[in-house]
C-alpha positions as CSV (number, residue, x, y, z in Angstrom):
1,M,2.5,-8.2,-23.7
2,N,4.1,-5.8,-21.1
3,I,3.7,-6.8,-17.5
4,P,6.3,-5.1,-15.4
5,D,7.8,-7.5,-12.2
6,N,8.0,-4.3,-10.2
7,L,4.3,-3.4,-10.4
8,K,1.3,-5.0,-8.4
9,Y,-1.7,-5.9,-10.0
10,T,-5.6,-6.3,-9.4
11,K,-8.4,-8.9,-11.0
12,D,-9.6,-5.5,-12.4
13,H,-6.8,-4.9,-14.6
14,E,-5.3,-2.0,-12.7
15,W,-1.8,-1.4,-11.5
16,V,-0.1,-0.1,-8.5
17,R,3.7,1.1,-8.4
18,V,4.5,2.2,-4.6
19,E,7.2,4.9,-3.8
20,G,7.2,5.0,0.1
21,D,3.7,5.8,1.6
22,E,2.6,7.0,-1.8
23,A,1.2,4.9,-5.1
24,Y,0.5,5.7,-8.8
25,I,-2.3,3.5,-10.3
26,G,-3.2,3.0,-13.9
27,I,-4.5,0.2,-16.2
28,T,-2.5,-2.5,-17.5
29,D,-1.7,-3.1,-21.1
30,F,-4.0,-5.8,-21.1
31,A,-6.7,-3.6,-20.1
32,Q,-5.9,-0.7,-22.4
33,R,-5.8,-3.4,-25.4
34,E,-9.3,-4.7,-24.2
35,L,-10.8,-1.3,-24.2
36,G,-9.1,-0.2,-27.8
37,D,-8.4,3.4,-28.4
38,I,-9.1,5.4,-25.2
39,V,-10.3,9.0,-26.0
40,Y,-10.9,10.6,-22.5
41,V,-9.9,9.8,-18.8
42,E,-12.0,11.6,-16.0
43,V,-11.1,11.6,-12.4
44,E,-13.0,14.0,-10.1
45,T,-11.6,12.4,-7.0
46,V,-8.8,14.5,-6.0
47,D,-8.4,15.3,-2.3
48,E,-11.0,12.8,-1.5
49,E,-10.2,9.3,0.6
50,I,-11.5,6.5,-1.1
51,D,-11.8,2.9,0.0
52,E,-10.4,0.1,-1.9
53,G,-12.8,-1.3,-4.4
54,E,-14.5,1.9,-4.8
55,V,-14.6,4.0,-8.2
56,F,-12.2,6.7,-8.5
57,G,-12.8,7.7,-12.1
58,T,-13.5,6.6,-15.5
59,V,-12.1,5.6,-18.7
60,E,-13.7,6.0,-22.2
61,A,-12.8,4.2,-25.0
62,V,-14.2,4.6,-28.7
63,K,-17.1,1.8,-28.0
64,T,-17.2,1.7,-24.0
65,V,-16.8,3.8,-20.9
66,S,-15.3,1.7,-18.0
67,D,-15.0,2.4,-14.3
68,L,-11.7,2.5,-12.6
69,F,-11.8,0.8,-9.3
70,M,-9.2,1.5,-6.5
71,P,-7.1,-1.4,-5.9
72,V,-5.9,0.1,-2.2
73,G,-7.5,2.5,-0.1
74,G,-6.1,6.3,0.1
75,T,-6.3,9.6,-0.4
76,V,-6.2,10.9,-4.0
77,L,-3.3,13.4,-4.3
78,E,-3.0,14.1,-8.0
79,F,-4.5,13.2,-11.4
80,N,-2.4,12.9,-14.6
81,E,-3.3,16.1,-16.1
82,S,-1.2,15.5,-19.2
83,L,-4.1,12.8,-20.2
84,E,-6.8,15.7,-20.8
85,D,-4.9,16.4,-23.7
86,A,-3.2,13.0,-24.6
87,P,-5.6,10.4,-23.3
88,E,-4.1,8.0,-25.8
89,S,-0.9,7.7,-23.5
90,V,-3.0,5.2,-21.6
91,N,-2.6,3.0,-24.9
92,D,1.0,3.9,-26.0
93,D,2.6,3.8,-22.4
94,P,0.1,2.6,-19.8
95,Y,2.9,2.1,-17.2
96,D,4.6,5.4,-17.5
97,K,3.1,8.6,-19.2
98,G,-0.2,6.6,-19.0
99,W,-0.5,6.7,-14.9
100,M,-3.7,8.1,-13.8
101,I,-3.7,8.9,-10.3
102,K,-1.1,9.2,-7.3
103,L,-2.6,8.6,-3.7
104,K,-1.3,8.5,-0.1
105,L,-1.8,5.2,1.1
106,S,-4.1,4.6,4.0
107,D,-2.3,1.2,4.8
108,P,0.9,0.4,3.0
109,S,1.0,-3.0,3.7
110,S,-2.7,-3.3,2.1
111,V,-0.3,-3.5,-1.2
112,D,0.9,-7.1,-0.2
113,K,-2.5,-8.6,-0.9
114,L,-2.4,-7.4,-4.7
115,L,-1.0,-9.7,-7.3
116,S,2.2,-10.1,-8.6
117,A,3.2,-9.9,-12.1
118,E,3.5,-13.6,-12.2
119,E,-0.1,-13.9,-10.8
120,Y,-1.4,-11.3,-13.1
121,K,0.0,-13.3,-16.0
122,E,-1.7,-16.4,-15.1
123,L,-4.9,-14.5,-14.6
124,I,-5.1,-13.2,-18.0
125,G,-3.9,-16.3,-19.4
126,E,0.0,-15.0,-20.6
């Protein structure tokens, strides 16, 4: 299982990569394996300020649809539009090509309370 050390994680299986006062968010390798083949990613929240814990979109797999939860608060700046034509990137490369949104953090220190790679590994039993 791929769990990069440079990212932060949530109990809902999202990951966060911080770059200054901005962050990229996607779902973890564990989450994409649990969901199976991803066929559609929907994010209708670009330019909206979303609070931590609120839904920012959905991911649709062959057998299920799952909400995507904001791990931290912020304004959604961008949706990874390449996922419209290639949603399978979330399965193939969840931490790079499969990122879902880029946001401006409301409070950059809020990332500190997320799980480290080690804590996330414990959560999923790795």
